[in-house]
C-alpha positions as CSV (number, residue, x, y, z in Angstrom):
1,M,-24.3,24.1,33.6
2,P,-24.7,22.6,37.1
3,Q,-27.6,20.3,37.5
4,H,-29.0,21.3,41.0
5,T,-32.7,20.9,41.0
6,Q,-34.1,21.7,44.3
7,K,-37.4,21.5,46.1
8,I,-39.5,24.7,45.9
9,H,-42.3,25.1,48.2
10,V,-43.7,28.0,50.2
11,T,-47.0,28.0,52.2
12,S,-46.4,30.7,55.0
13,E,-44.6,33.9,55.7
14,V,-43.0,32.6,59.0
15,G,-42.3,29.0,58.5
16,R,-38.5,28.3,59.0
17,L,-36.5,29.6,55.9
18,R,-34.5,27.0,54.1
19,R,-33.6,28.3,50.5
20,L,-34.1,31.9,48.8
21,L,-33.0,33.9,46.1
22,V,-30.7,37.1,46.7
23,H,-28.6,39.4,44.9
24,S,-25.8,41.4,46.4
25,P,-25.3,45.0,45.5
26,D,-23.4,45.2,42.3
27,S,-21.4,48.0,40.9
28,G,-24.5,49.5,39.2
29,L,-25.4,50.9,42.4
30,G,-22.3,53.0,42.3
31,K,-23.3,54.5,38.9
32,V,-26.8,55.9,39.9
33,V,-26.6,59.7,39.4
34,P,-28.9,62.2,41.5
35,S,-30.6,63.3,38.4
36,K,-31.9,59.6,37.5
37,A,-32.1,58.3,41.4
38,Q,-35.8,58.5,41.5
39,D,-36.4,57.5,38.0
40,W,-34.4,54.3,38.7
41,L,-36.4,54.1,42.0
42,F,-33.8,55.1,44.5
43,E,-34.2,58.1,47.0
44,D,-30.7,59.0,46.9
45,I,-27.5,58.0,45.5
46,V,-25.6,55.2,47.8
47,H,-22.0,54.7,48.8
48,L,-21.3,51.4,47.1
49,D,-18.6,50.0,49.5
50,T,-20.6,50.9,52.6
51,I,-23.5,49.3,51.5
52,R,-21.6,46.2,50.6
53,R,-19.1,45.8,53.4
54,K,-20.8,47.4,56.3
55,E,-24.4,46.5,55.5
56,Y,-25.6,44.0,52.9
57,D,-22.5,41.3,53.5
58,Y,-23.9,41.1,57.2
59,Y,-27.1,40.0,55.7
60,I,-25.4,37.1,53.5
61,K,-23.3,36.0,56.5
62,L,-26.3,36.0,58.9
63,L,-28.4,34.0,56.1
64,L,-25.5,31.5,55.7
65,Y,-25.5,30.7,59.4
66,F,-29.2,30.0,59.6
67,L,-29.8,28.0,56.1
68,D,-26.1,26.8,55.2
69,P,-23.7,26.9,58.2
70,K,-21.2,24.6,56.8
71,V,-20.3,27.3,54.2
72,I,-19.3,29.8,56.6
73,K,-18.8,28.2,60.0
74,G,-15.3,28.6,61.2
75,R,-14.3,31.0,58.6
76,L,-15.8,34.4,60.0
77,A,-12.5,36.1,61.0
78,E,-11.1,35.0,57.5
79,I,-14.0,36.3,55.7
80,D,-13.9,39.6,57.7
81,N,-10.2,40.2,56.8
82,I,-9.9,43.1,54.5
83,K,-7.1,41.5,52.6
84,N,-9.4,39.1,51.0
85,D,-10.9,41.9,48.9
86,H,-14.7,41.0,49.5
87,N,-14.3,37.9,47.2
88,F,-16.5,35.6,49.5
89,F,-19.3,37.8,48.5
90,K,-18.5,38.5,44.7
91,P,-20.3,35.8,42.3
92,F,-17.8,36.0,39.6
93,S,-14.9,35.1,42.1
94,D,-13.3,31.7,42.7
95,D,-13.8,32.4,46.4
96,F,-17.4,33.0,46.2
97,Y,-19.5,31.2,48.9
98,Q,-21.7,29.3,46.3
99,S,-24.5,28.1,48.5
100,D,-27.5,26.0,47.2
101,K,-29.4,27.6,50.0
102,V,-28.5,31.2,49.7
103,V,-28.6,31.3,46.0
104,E,-27.2,34.2,44.0
105,I,-29.1,35.5,41.0
106,E,-25.9,36.6,39.2
107,R,-24.5,33.1,39.4
108,L,-27.8,31.5,37.9
109,L,-27.6,34.4,35.2
110,T,-24.0,33.3,34.3
111,E,-24.8,29.5,34.3
112,I,-27.6,29.8,31.8
113,L,-25.4,32.2,29.6
114,G,-23.2,29.2,29.1
115,D,-25.8,28.0,26.5
116,E,-24.9,29.5,23.2
117,R,-28.7,29.4,22.2
118,I,-29.8,31.1,25.3
119,K,-27.1,33.6,25.2
120,M,-28.1,34.7,21.6
121,K,-31.8,35.0,22.4
122,L,-31.0,37.0,25.7
123,V,-28.5,39.3,24.1
124,A,-31.0,40.1,21.4
125,S,-33.8,40.6,23.9
126,V,-31.9,43.0,26.2
127,C,-30.7,45.0,23.0
128,A,-34.3,45.2,22.1
129,I,-35.6,46.8,25.2
130,E,-32.4,49.0,25.6
131,N,-32.4,50.3,22.1
132,C,-28.9,49.1,21.4
133,T,-27.1,49.2,18.1
134,Y,-26.5,46.2,15.9
135,E,-22.7,46.7,16.5
136,V,-23.3,46.6,20.2
137,Q,-25.4,43.4,20.1
138,E,-22.5,41.7,18.0
139,E,-20.0,42.8,20.5
140,L,-22.1,41.6,23.4
141,M,-22.0,38.0,21.9
142,H,-18.3,37.9,22.1
143,N,-18.3,38.3,26.1
144,T,-17.9,35.5,28.4
145,P,-20.8,34.2,30.4
146,T,-19.4,35.8,33.7
147,D,-18.8,39.3,31.9
148,L,-22.1,39.3,30.1
149,A,-24.1,38.5,33.2
150,R,-22.1,41.4,34.8
151,I,-23.0,43.6,31.9
152,F,-26.6,42.9,31.9
153,I,-26.9,43.8,35.6
154,S,-24.5,46.8,36.0
155,G,-24.9,48.2,32.5
156,T,-21.3,48.4,32.0
157,S,-18.8,46.6,29.8
158,N,-16.0,47.7,32.0
159,E,-15.8,50.0,34.9
160,L,-16.2,53.1,32.6
161,E,-18.3,52.5,29.5
162,M,-22.0,52.5,30.3
163,L,-24.0,50.6,27.6
164,F,-27.5,51.0,29.3
165,P,-28.7,51.9,32.7
166,P,-27.9,49.8,35.8
167,V,-30.7,47.8,37.4
168,P,-30.1,48.9,41.1
169,N,-33.4,47.5,42.4
170,F,-32.3,43.8,41.5
171,I,-31.3,43.4,45.4
172,F,-35.0,43.5,45.9
173,T,-35.5,40.0,44.8
174,R,-38.9,39.6,46.4
175,D,-40.5,41.9,43.7
176,I,-39.2,39.6,40.6
177,G,-41.4,36.6,41.6
178,I,-43.2,34.8,44.5
179,V,-43.4,31.0,45.2
180,I,-46.8,30.0,45.9
181,K,-46.9,26.4,47.1
182,D,-44.9,24.8,44.3
183,H,-45.8,27.3,41.7
184,I,-43.9,30.6,40.7
185,L,-45.7,33.8,40.0
186,L,-43.5,36.2,37.7
187,N,-44.0,39.7,37.9
188,K,-44.8,42.5,35.5
189,P,-43.2,45.6,36.8
190,A,-45.0,49.0,36.8
191,K,-41.8,50.9,36.2
192,Q,-39.4,51.1,33.2
193,A,-36.4,50.9,35.5
194,R,-37.3,47.0,36.3
195,T,-38.0,45.9,32.8
196,R,-34.5,44.5,32.3
197,E,-34.6,42.7,35.6
198,A,-37.8,41.1,35.0
199,L,-36.5,39.8,31.4
200,L,-33.5,38.4,33.0
201,M,-35.5,36.6,35.7
202,K,-37.9,35.2,33.2
203,Y,-34.9,33.4,31.3
204,I,-33.5,32.2,34.5
205,F,-37.0,30.6,35.8
206,F,-37.4,29.1,32.3
207,N,-33.9,27.9,31.4
208,H,-32.0,27.1,34.8
209,P,-31.8,23.6,36.2
210,L,-32.7,24.7,39.5
211,F,-36.3,25.2,38.2
212,K,-36.5,22.4,35.7
213,K,-39.3,20.5,37.6
214,H,-41.3,23.8,37.7
215,L,-41.4,24.6,34.2
216,N,-45.1,23.9,33.8
217,K,-45.7,25.5,37.2
218,I,-44.5,29.0,36.2
219,I,-47.2,31.7,36.0
220,E,-47.0,34.7,33.7
221,L,-49.8,37.2,33.6
222,E,-51.1,38.4,30.3
223,E,-51.6,41.9,29.1
224,S,-55.5,42.8,28.7
225,A,-56.7,42.4,25.2
226,L,-55.8,45.2,22.7
227,H,-53.9,46.8,25.4
228,F,-51.8,48.5,22.9
229,L,-54.9,50.6,21.8
230,V,-55.0,52.1,25.3
231,P,-54.4,56.0,25.1
232,E,-51.2,57.3,26.6
233,G,-51.6,58.4,30.1
234,M,-53.9,55.6,30.9
235,E,-51.2,53.1,31.8
236,S,-52.8,52.3,35.1
237,S,-55.4,50.2,33.4
238,G,-52.6,47.6,32.4
239,V,-51.6,44.6,34.0
240,T,-48.6,45.4,36.5
241,L,-47.7,43.3,39.5
242,E,-44.6,43.1,41.8
243,G,-44.0,40.5,44.5
244,G,-44.1,43.1,47.5
245,D,-47.9,42.9,47.1
246,I,-48.2,39.2,47.4
247,M,-48.1,37.3,50.6
248,V,-48.5,33.6,51.1
249,V,-50.1,33.7,54.6
250,S,-51.2,30.1,54.9
251,P,-51.5,26.9,52.8
252,N,-54.8,28.1,51.8
253,H,-54.8,32.0,51.8
254,V,-52.9,34.5,49.7
255,L,-52.9,38.1,50.2
256,I,-52.8,40.3,47.0
257,G,-52.3,44.1,47.2
258,I,-53.5,46.9,44.8
259,S,-51.1,49.7,45.0
260,E,-48.7,51.9,43.4
261,R,-46.9,49.1,41.4
262,T,-49.7,46.5,41.4
263,S,-53.0,47.2,39.3
264,S,-56.6,46.2,39.7
265,A,-56.4,44.1,36.4
266,A,-53.4,42.2,37.6
267,A,-55.0,41.3,41.0
268,H,-58.3,40.2,39.1
269,Q,-56.3,38.2,36.9
270,T,-54.0,36.5,39.6
271,V,-57.2,35.7,41.6
272,N,-58.6,33.9,38.6
273,L,-55.3,32.0,37.9
274,L,-54.6,31.0,41.5
275,F,-58.2,29.6,41.9
276,E,-58.1,27.8,38.7
277,K,-54.8,26.0,39.5
278,K,-56.3,25.5,43.2
279,L,-53.4,27.2,44.7
280,A,-55.5,28.8,47.4
281,D,-59.0,28.5,48.7
282,K,-59.4,32.1,49.5
283,I,-57.7,35.3,48.5
284,S,-57.8,38.6,50.0
285,V,-57.4,41.7,48.1
286,V,-56.0,44.7,50.0
287,R,-56.2,48.0,48.2
288,I,-53.8,50.6,49.8
289,P,-53.4,54.2,48.5
290,R,-51.4,54.6,45.4
291,K,-48.5,56.5,46.7
292,R,-44.6,56.2,47.0
293,D,-44.9,56.5,50.6
294,Y,-46.5,53.0,50.7
295,M,-45.4,51.4,47.4
296,H,-46.5,47.7,48.3
297,I,-48.6,46.1,51.0
298,D,-45.2,44.7,52.6
299,T,-44.1,48.2,53.3
300,I,-47.3,48.8,55.6
301,F,-47.2,45.3,57.3
302,T,-45.5,41.9,57.6
303,Q,-45.7,38.9,59.7
304,V,-43.5,38.1,62.6
305,K,-45.2,35.1,64.3
306,R,-48.4,33.2,63.6
307,N,-50.2,35.8,66.1
308,V,-47.9,38.6,65.7
309,W,-47.7,41.3,63.0
310,V,-46.0,44.6,62.5
311,M,-47.8,47.3,60.8
312,L,-48.2,51.2,60.2
313,G,-50.6,52.5,62.9
314,I,-52.4,55.1,60.6
315,F,-54.2,52.1,59.0
316,S,-55.0,50.7,62.5
317,K,-58.6,50.9,63.7
318,K,-57.3,52.1,67.2
319,Y,-55.6,55.0,65.2
320,V,-56.5,58.2,67.0
321,K,-56.6,60.9,64.5
322,N,-54.5,64.1,65.1
323,E,-57.0,66.5,63.4
324,D,-54.5,69.5,63.2
325,V,-51.9,67.4,61.4
326,D,-54.1,65.6,59.3
327,D,-55.9,68.9,57.9
328,I,-52.6,70.3,57.5
329,Q,-51.3,67.1,55.5
330,K,-54.3,67.3,53.3
331,V,-53.8,70.8,52.4
332,L,-50.2,70.3,51.5
333,D,-50.9,66.9,49.8
334,P,-54.4,66.6,48.0
335,A,-53.5,62.8,47.5
336,K,-53.9,62.3,51.4
337,K,-57.7,62.9,51.1
338,D,-58.1,59.1,50.6
339,E,-55.8,57.3,52.9
340,S,-57.9,54.4,53.6
341,I,-57.5,50.7,53.1
342,S,-60.0,48.5,51.7
343,V,-60.2,44.8,52.0
344,I,-62.4,42.3,50.2
345,Q,-62.1,38.4,50.5
346,F,-62.9,35.9,47.6
347,H,-63.4,32.3,48.1
348,R,-62.6,29.9,45.5
349,H,-65.7,27.5,45.8
350,D,-68.2,30.5,45.7
351,P,-66.3,33.7,44.3
352,S,-69.4,35.4,43.7
353,K,-70.2,36.2,47.3
354,P,-67.2,38.1,48.6
355,V,-66.5,38.7,52.2
356,Y,-65.6,42.4,53.3
357,F,-63.3,43.4,56.2
358,D,-63.9,46.9,57.9
359,N,-60.0,47.2,58.5
360,L,-56.5,45.5,58.1
361,E,-56.5,44.4,61.5
362,D,-59.5,42.3,61.3
363,L,-58.1,40.6,58.3
364,L,-54.7,39.6,59.8
365,V,-56.6,38.5,63.2
366,D,-58.8,36.4,60.8
367,V,-55.6,35.1,59.3
368,S,-53.9,34.1,62.7
369,K,-57.0,32.7,64.2
370,N,-58.7,30.7,61.3
371,D,-56.0,30.1,58.9
372,L,-53.0,29.6,61.2
373,K,-55.0,28.3,64.3
374,S,-53.3,30.4,66.7
375,K,-54.8,30.0,70.4
376,E,-53.0,33.0,71.7
377,R,-54.3,36.7,71.3
378,T,-53.3,38.3,68.0
379,K,-50.9,41.2,68.8
380,F,-49.8,44.4,66.5
381,I,-46.5,46.0,66.8
382,Y,-46.9,49.6,65.3
383,S,-44.2,51.4,63.3
384,G,-42.5,54.1,65.5
385,N,-44.4,52.7,68.7
386,N,-47.6,54.4,67.0
387,E,-46.2,57.8,68.1
388,F,-46.2,60.7,65.7
389,P,-43.9,61.6,63.7
390,F,-41.9,58.4,64.3
391,D,-44.6,56.2,63.1
392,L,-44.4,57.7,59.5
393,R,-40.7,58.4,59.6
394,E,-39.8,54.9,60.4
395,Q,-42.4,53.4,58.0
396,W,-40.5,55.4,55.4
397,T,-37.3,53.5,56.2
398,D,-39.1,50.0,56.2
399,S,-40.0,49.5,59.9
400,C,-42.7,47.4,58.7
401,N,-40.8,45.4,56.3
402,V,-39.1,42.6,58.1
403,L,-38.2,39.3,57.1
404,A,-39.0,36.1,59.3
405,L,-36.0,33.6,59.3
406,K,-38.3,31.4,61.2
407,E,-41.2,32.1,63.5
408,G,-40.6,34.9,65.8
409,V,-37.1,35.6,64.6
410,V,-37.1,38.5,62.3
411,V,-34.4,40.8,60.3
412,G,-34.9,44.5,60.3
413,Y,-33.1,47.9,60.0
414,D,-31.2,49.1,63.4
415,R,-32.3,52.8,62.6
416,N,-36.0,52.4,63.7
417,D,-35.6,52.9,67.2
418,K,-39.2,53.5,68.3
419,T,-40.2,50.5,66.3
420,L,-37.6,48.4,68.3
421,E,-38.9,49.6,71.5
422,A,-42.4,48.5,70.5
423,F,-40.8,45.0,69.9
424,K,-39.3,45.0,73.2
425,K,-42.6,45.9,74.8
426,A,-44.3,43.0,73.0
427,G,-41.5,40.6,74.7
428,F,-39.0,40.6,71.8
429,K,-35.2,40.5,72.7
430,S,-33.0,42.5,70.5
431,V,-29.5,41.8,69.2
432,H,-27.3,43.3,66.8
433,V,-26.1,41.2,63.8
434,T,-22.3,41.7,64.6
435,D,-22.9,40.4,68.0
436,L,-25.0,37.6,67.0
437,L,-22.6,36.3,64.1
438,Q,-19.8,36.2,66.8
439,Q,-22.0,34.1,69.1
440,L,-22.9,31.8,66.1
441,E,-19.4,31.5,65.3
442,E,-18.4,30.7,68.8
443,G,-21.3,28.2,69.3
444,S,-22.3,30.1,72.3
445,V,-25.9,30.4,70.6
446,S,-27.6,28.3,67.9
447,A,-29.8,29.4,65.2
448,D,-32.3,26.5,66.0
449,D,-32.4,27.9,69.6
450,I,-33.0,31.6,69.0
451,T,-36.7,32.7,69.8
452,D,-38.6,35.9,69.7
453,T,-35.8,38.1,68.5
454,F,-35.4,41.0,66.4
455,I,-32.1,41.1,64.6
456,T,-31.0,44.6,64.0
457,M,-28.9,45.3,60.9
458,P,-26.7,48.3,59.9
459,S,-28.9,50.5,57.4
460,A,-27.5,54.1,56.6
461,E,-27.3,53.4,52.9
462,L,-29.5,50.4,52.3
463,S,-32.5,52.4,53.6
464,R,-32.0,55.1,50.8
465,A,-33.4,52.7,48.4
466,R,-36.7,52.3,50.2
467,G,-36.7,48.5,50.7
468,G,-36.3,46.4,53.9
469,Y,-35.0,42.6,54.3
470,H,-38.7,41.4,53.3
471,C,-38.0,43.0,49.9
472,M,-34.4,41.6,49.7
473,S,-35.6,37.9,49.8
474,M,-37.4,35.8,47.5
475,P,-38.0,32.6,49.5
476,L,-37.9,29.3,47.5
477,L,-38.6,27.0,50.4
478,R,-40.1,27.3,53.9
479,D,-40.9,24.6,56.3
480,E,-44.5,24.0,56.8
481,L,-46.1,25.5,59.9
482,K,-47.4,22.7,62.2
483,F,-50.8,22.8,63.4
484,E,-52.2,21.4,66.7
């Protein structure tokens, strides 16, 4: 197993990204069937070759130019040549890019499975949660680490035989864990479809050399006492947490969402643990409606610069309600009767005296001004340019879910036209990833010199999975923001 322990440290959402965990779309996505799509948390079935070659692969190439250019510089034409059969992006291929900056989960899983002890334990654990026969468990032990990793992720022992469901959400690496300073907070997924990926990642975090120096800095949430006595149908009282509901917005401030996927019990426990370990001086808990529309807080807002945020305007204090539309929506969907957000902030030195914010914008202004010491006016860019129905349509396709490669340079979907207009009105340039990659290859632009730019990415298939590039990243290392 390679010995490549690396620094892990994150104290902001927008510091220059230096290392992250990703997982490229695997064959399991091509096995999602319509009748199970929503159970497996997809809105629709996707076309695997398109989502790989014409969408996600551009993301990997872009990340490599920004984080590890030596791996890709001078090879763009070769990589794009269809004759190379996509091998540059396949974790099990000899031609795989193998970067220690853009870290592929499947490679990490393959490497830990080279240890026979870990292999035996993980096979037994997977078979237990997937209700496999003893015979299947024995057969799995005869696979090579490479084949076994592929089986665990795709659910198939070959291209035809499905042993258990795929884990198509593995591409959304943000949800499996969050780095807070030099600690790793593991998730506890709310949905059965994500149980196996959480198990695989737990084994990776505790057994791969990459995380060796952080073994005593891995945070696991515990179930509440006697949780097994809770009556069926009251699962919402359990401890569930996903990384899309955690934002490390400054060295001393963490946001925690309570949502469809993260429970109040998990938020409460996380607040106590982070204060106990002195990983934050203040923690703001943001409760959002428990709806599939919103899912996590990072589907409602993300950060672009220390003084710029993109968010869904219906949660804005400036939002002008359309009474006719709102009344119709409430009749059609009773869950819309409570569409509000509540924000409460706890301070480590006196958690008994919380601070309340009237709205989300006031919280984010406070982060920009007081935590990040921004001297410029805090700006908000609204989904769909805050125009109905584009605001809700584009939020559904993750207009608010952007990833900052560095302060002011973000990656998002090309389909959210009105949101892109709003970015341009706020002074941002726009460039499509295909054009930018060519410019980076030619040397006419440098990743270091790009400022205030929205990089648009192809999105016809990826957006069907209800996750943007913030979801498709688990930052392991970001530069510290500088404060004057």
